[in-house]
C-alpha positions as CSV (number, residue, x, y, z in Angstrom):
1,M,-14.1,0.4,-16.7
2,L,-12.0,-3.1,-16.5
3,P,-12.8,-5.1,-14.0
4,V,-12.2,-7.7,-12.0
5,R,-10.1,-11.1,-13.5
6,R,-9.0,-12.8,-9.8
7,S,-6.9,-15.7,-10.6
8,R,-5.2,-17.3,-8.3
9,G,-2.7,-19.0,-10.6
10,Y,-1.9,-15.3,-11.7
11,T,-1.3,-14.0,-8.0
12,R,1.2,-16.9,-7.0
13,W,2.8,-16.1,-10.0
14,F,2.9,-12.0,-8.7
15,S,3.9,-12.8,-5.6
16,W,7.1,-15.0,-6.7
17,Y,7.6,-12.0,-8.8
18,S,7.3,-8.9,-7.0
19,R,9.8,-10.9,-4.1
20,R,12.4,-10.8,-7.0
21,Q,12.3,-7.6,-8.1
22,F,12.5,-6.8,-4.7
23,K,15.5,-8.7,-3.8
24,K,17.1,-7.7,-6.6
25,Y,17.0,-4.0,-6.9
26,F,16.4,-3.2,-2.4
27,H,19.1,-4.0,0.5
28,A,15.6,-4.7,2.3
29,V,12.0,-4.0,2.4
30,R,10.8,-3.2,6.0
31,A,7.3,-3.2,7.5
32,F,5.5,-2.0,10.7
33,V,2.7,-3.0,11.6
34,P,0.4,-2.7,14.5
35,V,-0.8,-5.0,16.7
36,E,-4.5,-3.7,15.9
37,T,-4.1,-3.5,12.0
38,R,-3.3,-7.1,12.1
39,N,-6.1,-7.9,14.3
40,M,-9.5,-6.2,12.7
41,Q,-12.4,-7.9,12.5
42,A,-13.4,-9.4,8.7
43,A,-16.4,-8.8,9.2
44,C,-15.8,-5.4,8.7
45,P,-14.2,-3.8,5.3
46,V,-11.0,-1.7,5.4
47,L,-9.4,1.0,2.5
48,F,-6.0,1.4,3.3
49,Y,-5.1,5.2,1.8
50,C,-1.4,5.2,0.9
51,N,0.9,8.0,-0.4
52,H,1.8,7.8,-4.4
53,A,5.3,8.5,-4.7
54,Y,7.2,5.5,-6.2
55,W,7.0,3.5,-9.4
56,W,6.7,0.3,-7.2
57,D,4.0,1.2,-4.9
58,G,1.6,-1.1,-6.5
59,F,3.6,-4.0,-5.6
60,W,4.0,-4.0,-2.1
61,S,0.7,-4.0,-1.9
62,Q,0.1,-8.0,-2.3
63,L,3.4,-8.8,0.0
64,C,1.6,-7.1,2.6
65,T,-1.3,-8.3,2.1
66,E,0.8,-12.1,1.9
67,M,2.9,-11.4,5.4
68,F,-0.3,-10.1,7.5
69,F,-3.8,-10.0,6.2
70,R,-6.6,-12.6,5.1
71,Q,-8.3,-10.6,2.8
72,N,-9.5,-10.3,-0.2
73,L,-7.2,-7.9,-2.2
74,Y,-8.5,-5.1,-4.6
75,I,-6.5,-2.1,-5.9
76,I,-7.3,0.8,-8.1
77,I,-5.1,1.3,-10.8
78,E,-5.5,4.1,-13.7
79,Y,-7.7,3.0,-17.1
80,S,-4.1,4.2,-19.0
81,Q,-2.1,2.1,-17.4
82,L,-4.5,-1.0,-16.8
83,V,-5.0,-1.1,-20.5
84,K,-1.5,-2.0,-21.3
85,Y,-1.1,-3.8,-18.1
86,R,-4.2,-6.1,-18.4
87,F,-3.1,-9.2,-16.0
88,F,-3.4,-7.1,-13.0
89,T,-7.0,-7.4,-12.7
90,R,-6.2,-11.1,-12.5
91,L,-4.9,-9.8,-9.1
92,G,-7.6,-7.7,-7.9
93,A,-6.5,-4.5,-9.8
94,F,-9.7,-2.7,-11.3
95,S,-10.0,0.7,-13.3
96,L,-10.5,4.7,-12.7
97,D,-10.5,7.3,-15.5
98,R,-10.7,10.7,-13.8
99,Q,-11.6,12.0,-17.7
100,N,-14.2,10.1,-17.6
101,S,-17.5,11.1,-15.3
102,R,-19.6,8.3,-16.0
103,S,-17.0,5.6,-15.8
104,A,-15.0,7.3,-12.5
105,M,-19.2,7.0,-10.8
106,E,-19.1,3.4,-12.4
107,T,-15.5,3.0,-10.5
108,V,-17.0,4.3,-7.0
109,D,-19.8,2.3,-7.2
110,Y,-18.1,-1.1,-8.1
111,A,-15.6,-0.5,-5.8
112,A,-18.4,0.3,-3.1
113,A,-19.9,-3.0,-4.0
114,R,-16.9,-4.9,-3.3
115,L,-16.0,-3.8,-0.4
116,A,-19.8,-4.5,0.7
117,E,-20.2,-7.9,-0.4
118,T,-20.4,-10.6,2.0
119,S,-16.7,-12.9,2.1
120,G,-15.2,-15.5,4.0
121,K,-12.5,-13.0,4.3
122,Q,-11.8,-9.0,4.7
123,N,-12.5,-7.0,2.1
124,A,-9.9,-4.6,1.8
125,L,-9.0,-2.1,-0.8
126,W,-5.7,-0.4,-1.8
127,I,-6.0,3.3,-2.8
128,F,-3.7,6.2,-3.5
129,P,-6.1,9.4,-3.4
130,Q,-3.2,11.6,-5.0
131,G,-3.6,10.0,-8.1
132,V,0.0,11.0,-9.7
133,I,3.2,9.9,-8.5
134,E,4.5,13.0,-6.5
135,H,8.1,13.7,-4.9
136,V,7.5,11.8,-1.2
137,D,8.2,15.1,0.7
138,K,5.8,17.6,-1.6
139,K,4.0,20.0,0.6
140,P,1.0,20.7,0.8
141,L,-0.1,17.3,0.2
142,H,-3.3,16.6,-1.9
143,F,-5.9,14.1,-1.8
144,Y,-8.9,13.7,-5.0
145,N,-11.9,12.8,-3.2
146,G,-12.3,9.4,-4.9
147,A,-11.7,7.6,-1.5
148,S,-13.7,9.7,0.4
149,S,-16.5,8.7,-2.2
150,I,-16.5,5.2,-2.0
151,V,-16.8,5.5,1.8
152,D,-19.8,7.0,1.2
153,R,-21.0,4.3,-1.4
154,V,-20.1,2.2,1.3
155,L,-22.1,3.5,3.8
156,R,-25.1,3.5,2.3
157,K,-24.7,-0.4,2.1
158,I,-23.6,-1.4,5.4
159,S,-22.8,0.5,9.0
160,S,-19.6,0.9,8.7
161,I,-15.4,0.1,7.9
162,Y,-12.1,0.9,8.5
163,L,-9.8,3.4,7.8
164,V,-6.1,2.5,7.8
165,S,-3.1,4.8,6.9
166,V,-0.4,3.6,4.8
167,V,2.8,5.8,3.8
168,S,6.3,4.3,2.1
169,R,9.5,5.8,2.2
170,I,12.5,5.0,-0.2
171,E,16.1,5.4,1.8
172,Y,19.8,4.9,0.9
173,L,21.2,4.6,4.6
174,E,24.6,2.2,4.9
175,E,24.3,-0.1,1.8
176,Q,24.5,0.5,-1.8
177,R,21.1,-0.8,-2.6
178,P,18.2,1.1,-1.2
179,E,15.7,0.3,1.6
180,L,12.0,0.6,1.6
181,F,10.0,1.1,4.5
182,L,6.5,0.7,5.0
183,S,4.4,2.3,7.7
184,F,0.7,1.0,8.5
185,G,-1.4,3.2,11.2
186,S,-3.5,2.0,13.6
187,P,-6.9,1.3,12.1
188,E,-10.2,3.7,12.6
189,L,-13.8,2.4,12.4
190,V,-15.6,4.6,10.5
191,N,-19.3,4.4,11.4
192,R,-22.7,5.9,9.7
193,D,-24.0,7.5,12.3
194,V,-20.9,9.5,13.2
195,Y,-19.5,9.8,9.6
196,D,-19.3,14.0,8.7
197,G,-19.4,13.6,4.8
198,K,-16.8,13.7,1.9
199,K,-14.8,16.7,2.2
200,E,-14.1,16.6,5.9
201,L,-13.2,13.1,5.0
202,T,-10.2,14.0,2.6
203,V,-9.3,16.4,4.6
204,H,-8.7,14.1,7.5
205,M,-6.9,11.5,5.6
206,Q,-4.3,14.0,4.1
207,N,-3.7,15.4,7.6
208,T,-3.3,12.4,9.0
209,T,-0.9,11.1,6.1
210,D,1.2,14.6,6.4
211,R,1.4,13.0,10.4
212,H,2.4,10.2,9.2
213,L,5.1,10.3,6.5
214,S,7.0,13.1,9.1
215,D,6.8,10.5,11.5
216,L,8.4,8.0,9.3
217,K,11.0,10.2,8.2
218,R,11.8,11.4,11.7
219,K,12.2,7.4,12.2
220,I,14.6,6.8,9.3
221,I,16.7,10.2,10.1
222,D,16.8,8.3,13.7
223,R,17.4,5.2,12.8
224,D,14.7,4.4,15.3
225,T,13.7,0.9,12.7
226,S,13.8,-1.6,15.3
227,E,10.4,-2.3,15.2
228,F,10.1,-2.7,11.7
229,Q,9.5,-6.3,10.4
230,L,12.4,-7.7,7.7
231,L,9.8,-8.6,5.0
232,V,12.3,-9.2,1.8
233,K,16.3,-9.5,2.3
234,G,18.0,-8.4,-0.4
235,A,21.0,-9.4,-2.2
236,E,24.3,-8.5,-0.8
237,S,25.4,-5.2,-2.1
238,V,29.3,-4.4,-3.0
239,N,30.4,-2.6,-0.8
240,T,29.1,-6.1,2.0
241,R,30.7,-8.4,-0.6
242,V,33.9,-6.4,-0.3
243,D,34.1,-6.5,3.4
244,V,33.4,-9.9,3.3
245,L,36.9,-10.3,1.4
246,K,38.3,-8.1,3.5
247,R,37.8,-10.3,6.3
248,F,38.5,-13.3,4.7
249,W,41.4,-12.2,3.1
250,R,42.9,-10.6,6.3
251,S,42.1,-14.1,8.3
252,G,43.8,-16.1,5.6
253,R,47.7,-14.1,6.5
254,K,47.2,-14.6,9.9
């Protein structure tokens, strides 16, 4: 297993680099984060569980952490990918090898220890329980038990943990470039005394994510995105620049 080797310098560089990439490839990046999610108690760790539909998924966890939270960010990346891009360990990433059961259990233990350890900031783990990139509208949604196994192990160490659903969609609307929409759910506090078990928790997260994705899709179709905050504004698309030139040309002829 490849552990975290956090570096402030790498984190600052990646913050600059990821924003640059978002500006280059997207018209806009927008996010909805409920007030109660922004105001979670720092003493209680949080597990953000996300759908996995895009190559970009690992990029925006850092962006959202900077914009909305004061947290120690951790993220799980497949071992085969992290071996190739080891610098992500400098940003809070550690590896998971599903082909090696002993290594997978080591990852679960490591994740639980990072979440349960004492810190001046909230400990936060971002995880994509689908395990692989799948189409955003693929049904039925399937989650592996890794996320619930981590929760189970955390609750052996401390009394409670937050769970927050996060879903994403990339859509082409009125602009040449696409827009990235991120939607956070309200935090659910899972307590040791009322915990139902790993299988039940996995099913609950699957169903919550499925409903959350449907809700986000409906809002985008209805153009009901007024509650979404603009995180990154990309360069103007060709169609927007052409419209500006047309207006300039018309005003010059008057």
